[in-house]
N, C-alpha and C positions, 0 to 999 in steps of 0.2 A: 583709667582716669579717676582721679579722686574727686569725689563731690564736694560741694561747699559745706555740707552738714559734718562730713569726715573731717575736712580740713579743720573746722571749728573744734572738733573733739580732739584732733591731734595737738592744736595750739593750747587746749585746756591742760593736756598732759604736760606740755613744755612748761606752762605757766606754774603748774603743781610743782614740777621738778626744780623751778627756778625760785620757788617760794614767794611768787609775785601775787600777793593776797587780793589786791584790786582786780587785777586781770582774771585771776581765777573766780572770783565772786561774779564779775561781769559776764564771763563765759558761761558760768553755770546757770545763771538767770537766763541768758539767751538759749541756751540748750534746753532748759526746762520749758521755754515758751515754744521751741520748735518741737519738742516731744509732745507737748499739749495740742499743737496744730496737727501733728501727725495723727493723734488719736481722734481728734475731731474729723479729720479727713477720711480716716479709715484705712489709710495706706501711706507709704512713703512719700515725702514732699520731693517735689522736683526742685532743681537749684533756683529757678524763678520764684517758687513759693517760699524758699529759704530767704531769698533776697527780700521779697515782700515783708516778712516777719522781722529781718533786720531792719528794714526802713521804718517799719511801725516802731521798733525800739528807739531808733535814731530820733524819730519825730517826738516820742515821748521824753527822751532826754533833753531835746531843744526846749520843748515846752515847760519842763521842769526847770531848766536853766533860767528862763524867762520869769517864771513865778518866783523863784528863789531870789533872783535879782531884785524883783520888786518889793519883796519882803525883807531885803537886806540880810539874808542868810548866805554870807560869802562862803562859809565853810562848806555848805551844801553845793553851792555854785561850782566851787573847785571838784568836789566829787563827781558830780554829774558831768562836767566837762572832762574829767579824766576818763569816765566811762565811756563817753561819747567818742573819744579819741581812739578807744580800744575797738569800737564797733565800726567806725568809718572805713578801715581799710578793706573791709569785707564787702562793701558796696562798690559798684563800678565807679569809675571817674564821672563826677557830676558834670553835666552839661552847663556852659556858661549862658547867661541871659540872652546873649546874641544867637547862639546855637539853638536854644529853646524858641527863640523868636522866629527863626527861619522854619523850625518844624511846625510851629503853630501856623505860620503864614500858609504853608503847604496844606495842612489839615483843613484849614478854613476854606481855602479854595477846592479842595477835594470834595468836602461835604457841602460846599455851596452855601455856606452860612453868611448871613447878611446882617442879623441882629442878635440881641443879647438872648432871646428866646432859644437860640441854638446852642447855648454854652454847654448844655449836658452832652449833646452829641460831640461837640468839638473837645470837650474835657476827656471824654471816653476814648476818643481816637488817639488824642495826644498822649494820654497816660499809658495806653497799650504800646505806643511806639517808643516812650522813655522810660519803661519800667525800671525803677531802681536807679535811673540816672538823673532824676530831677524831683525836687520836692513839690508835692501837690499844691501847697499854698502859692509857691512861686508861679507855677503853671497857671493856676486859677487867676492870679492877679494880671499875668500878661494876657491871657485869653480875653478877660473881662475888658482890659483896656483896649485890645484890638477890636472887640465886637462893638463897643460902645462908640469907638472912633468911626467905624465903618458905617454907622448910622447916619 
């Protein structure tokens, strides 16, 4: 079975052959980050760890898009969105807010949370369940709303 890291390397080779400069640049940057993470860890990364790194890159691109939009830098917005579109297929299908809400309700029940002071426990358990399938900011927003409402 081909691991996710190997798939990314294969996609880089295909992009090189196709002379797809933006895809080559994006994948090289991702691979560089993955190699640094592997060095920091001291051993090969699991597919889950690769997903975590990709999710970090996706988050960085989303934050950059937001900042460039505020600054009126449409040229950079387009570049960041293009790079983001290259990375998204490597992540699992993202959960809808309804699916997230159901998972969060389940975790709140399991943890026995009743107020906002339990947010850390709930977030930790939810993020472990939805690894790579949901943005932490969205999860945080929903958890906060549910814990405040339950008070």
